[in-house]
C-alpha positions as CSV (number, residue, x, y, z in Angstrom):
1,M,0.0,-0.1,0.1
2,S,1.5,3.3,-0.8
3,A,-0.2,6.8,0.1
4,G,2.0,8.8,-2.2
5,T,4.8,7.5,-4.5
6,S,7.5,10.2,-5.1
7,P,9.7,11.7,-2.2
8,N,10.4,14.8,-4.3
9,S,8.7,16.8,-6.8
10,A,8.2,14.3,-9.7
11,Q,7.5,13.9,-13.2
12,S,5.1,11.1,-14.5
13,E,8.6,9.3,-15.7
14,D,9.7,9.2,-12.0
15,V,6.4,7.9,-10.9
16,A,6.9,5.2,-13.6
17,A,10.2,4.2,-12.1
18,V,8.9,3.9,-8.6
19,L,6.0,1.7,-9.8
20,H,8.5,-0.4,-11.8
21,S,10.3,-1.0,-8.7
22,V,7.3,-2.0,-6.8
23,R,5.9,-4.4,-9.7
24,I,9.2,-6.5,-9.8
25,R,8.2,-7.6,-6.1
26,P,5.5,-10.6,-6.1
27,E,3.2,-9.0,-3.7
28,P,0.4,-7.1,-5.0
29,C,0.4,-3.2,-4.5
30,L,-2.4,-0.5,-4.4
31,A,-1.5,3.0,-4.2
32,V,-2.5,6.7,-4.3
33,L,-0.6,9.7,-5.4
34,G,0.9,12.2,-3.2
35,N,0.9,15.9,-3.6
36,L,4.4,15.9,-5.2
37,D,3.3,13.8,-7.9
38,P,1.7,14.9,-11.2
39,E,-1.8,14.3,-11.2
40,A,-1.5,13.0,-14.8
41,A,0.3,10.0,-13.3
42,N,-3.2,8.5,-12.2
43,A,-3.2,7.1,-15.6
44,L,0.0,5.1,-14.8
45,L,-1.6,3.6,-11.8
46,D,-4.7,2.7,-13.7
47,E,-2.8,1.0,-16.5
48,Q,-1.1,-1.2,-14.0
49,D,-4.2,-2.0,-12.0
50,M,-2.7,-0.4,-8.9
51,S,-4.8,2.7,-8.4
52,L,-7.2,3.4,-5.4
53,H,-8.0,7.1,-6.3
54,L,-11.5,7.6,-5.9
55,Q,-12.1,3.9,-6.1
56,Q,-13.2,1.1,-3.6
57,R,-11.1,-1.9,-4.2
58,Q,-10.8,-5.5,-2.3
59,F,-7.2,-6.1,-1.0
60,G,-6.3,-9.1,1.4
61,G,-10.0,-9.5,2.2
62,R,-10.5,-5.9,3.2
63,R,-12.5,-3.1,1.5
64,L,-10.4,0.0,0.6
65,F,-11.0,3.4,-0.6
66,G,-8.5,6.0,-1.8
67,I,-7.8,9.7,-2.4
68,G,-4.7,11.1,-4.0
69,G,-3.2,14.2,-3.9
70,A,-4.0,16.7,-1.2
71,N,-5.7,19.8,0.0
72,A,-4.2,23.2,-0.9
73,T,-0.9,24.1,0.6
74,P,0.9,27.4,0.3
75,F,3.6,25.6,-1.6
76,N,1.4,25.2,-4.9
77,T,2.8,21.7,-5.4
78,P,1.5,19.7,-8.6
79,Y,-1.2,17.6,-7.2
80,E,-3.7,19.9,-5.1
81,W,-7.3,20.1,-4.8
82,G,-9.8,22.4,-2.8
83,D,-11.5,20.6,0.3
84,A,-14.9,21.7,-1.3
85,D,-14.2,20.2,-4.8
86,M,-13.0,16.9,-3.2
87,A,-16.1,16.9,-1.0
88,A,-18.3,17.0,-4.1
89,R,-16.2,14.6,-6.0
90,L,-16.7,12.1,-3.0
91,A,-20.4,12.7,-3.0
92,A,-20.4,12.1,-6.8
93,S,-18.4,8.7,-6.4
94,H,-20.6,5.8,-6.9
95,S,-17.4,3.9,-5.4
96,N,-17.7,5.9,-2.0
97,A,-20.6,4.0,-0.4
98,G,-20.9,0.8,1.9
99,P,-18.8,-0.8,4.5
100,L,-15.2,0.4,4.4
101,D,-12.1,-1.1,6.4
102,I,-9.2,0.9,5.1
103,L,-9.0,4.7,3.9
104,V,-5.8,5.3,2.0
105,S,-5.3,9.0,1.6
106,H,-2.4,11.2,1.1
107,A,-3.9,13.9,2.8
108,P,-4.7,13.2,6.6
109,P,-8.1,14.1,8.2
110,R,-8.2,17.5,9.6
111,Q,-7.7,17.7,13.4
112,S,-6.7,14.2,13.5
113,G,-3.2,14.7,14.9
114,A,-1.6,13.3,11.5
115,D,-1.9,16.9,10.3
116,R,0.0,18.9,12.8
117,I,2.7,21.0,11.2
118,G,5.7,22.1,13.6
119,N,3.9,25.2,14.9
120,G,0.9,23.1,16.0
121,S,-1.6,24.1,13.2
122,A,-4.0,21.5,11.8
123,V,-3.5,21.6,8.0
124,G,-5.4,18.2,7.3
125,S,-8.2,17.9,4.8
126,Q,-11.8,18.5,6.1
127,A,-13.2,16.6,3.2
128,V,-11.1,13.6,4.3
129,A,-12.1,14.2,8.2
130,D,-15.8,14.1,7.0
131,L,-15.4,10.8,5.0
132,V,-13.8,9.3,7.9
133,Q,-16.6,10.5,10.2
134,R,-19.3,9.3,7.7
135,R,-18.1,5.9,6.6
136,L,-16.1,4.9,10.0
137,P,-13.1,3.0,8.5
138,P,-11.2,1.3,11.1
139,L,-7.8,2.2,9.7
140,V,-6.7,5.4,7.7
141,L,-3.2,5.4,6.1
142,C,-2.0,8.7,5.4
143,G,0.9,11.0,4.6
144,H,1.6,14.3,3.7
145,I,2.7,16.0,6.8
146,H,6.1,14.5,7.1
147,E,6.6,16.0,10.7
148,A,3.4,14.4,11.9
149,A,4.8,10.9,11.8
150,G,2.9,8.8,14.4
151,I,-0.1,6.8,15.0
152,Y,-3.4,8.5,16.1
153,A,-6.8,8.1,17.1
154,F,-9.8,10.0,15.4
155,A,-13.4,9.4,14.9
156,G,-13.0,5.8,16.3
157,A,-10.2,5.1,13.6
158,I,-6.4,4.2,13.9
159,I,-4.8,7.0,11.9
160,V,-1.1,6.0,10.8
161,N,1.0,8.7,9.2
162,P,4.5,6.8,8.7
163,G,6.3,10.1,7.7
164,P,8.5,10.1,4.5
165,F,9.7,7.1,3.0
166,G,12.6,8.9,0.8
167,P,16.0,8.7,2.1
168,Q,14.8,8.2,5.8
169,G,12.9,5.0,4.8
170,H,9.9,5.3,7.2
171,Y,7.0,3.0,6.7
172,A,4.2,1.4,8.6
173,C,3.4,-2.1,9.5
174,I,-0.2,-3.5,9.7
175,D,-1.1,-6.8,11.3
176,W,-4.7,-7.6,11.1
177,P,-5.8,-11.2,11.4
178,D,-9.3,-12.3,10.3
179,G,-11.8,-11.9,13.0
180,Q,-10.2,-8.9,14.5
181,N,-12.1,-5.7,14.6
182,A,-9.0,-3.3,14.3
183,P,-5.4,-4.1,13.4
184,A,-2.1,-3.8,15.4
185,T,0.1,-1.0,13.9
186,W,3.5,0.2,14.2
187,L,6.0,2.3,12.6
188,A,9.4,1.3,11.2
189,Q,12.2,2.6,9.2
190,C,14.7,1.0,6.9
191,R,18.4,0.9,8.1
């Protein structure tokens, strides 16, 4: 699972290189793009049947839904959207209904803790927060706010922001055996 593919501002070719390195592994992968990825790279995820963006998919017996890109930032990054626009897109999405086990969103839910920047301000997405409060997934995987790496509780969900993968190699581990209502989660780092 990936909640953003590129550690730096990327071109579609960079996203393709990341996807190629993932595809050589035998395990299946689903992903959403991050705000530093070009929105046009969603086509690459679609071509490789890896996209979760505004889609509900089955993965390992779990129901997932994804949101790529992020709510607007002061940095004018390549893949940003307005919260009102994303809320409208979510409302219009036929895939955005029914039970949900895992939400994979590059943008964290607003006021979840996973959206706190260095000065303490909450800069997450209200559209994502509203989705979590409406669909009540037990697990939300997000990214975007690198300095807010951690595991949080919000609206009954476990919110996991592993921090940046890039050179630091941060990632999250999820263990969710059948029959359990919620997974065990922990953060790790490549060494």
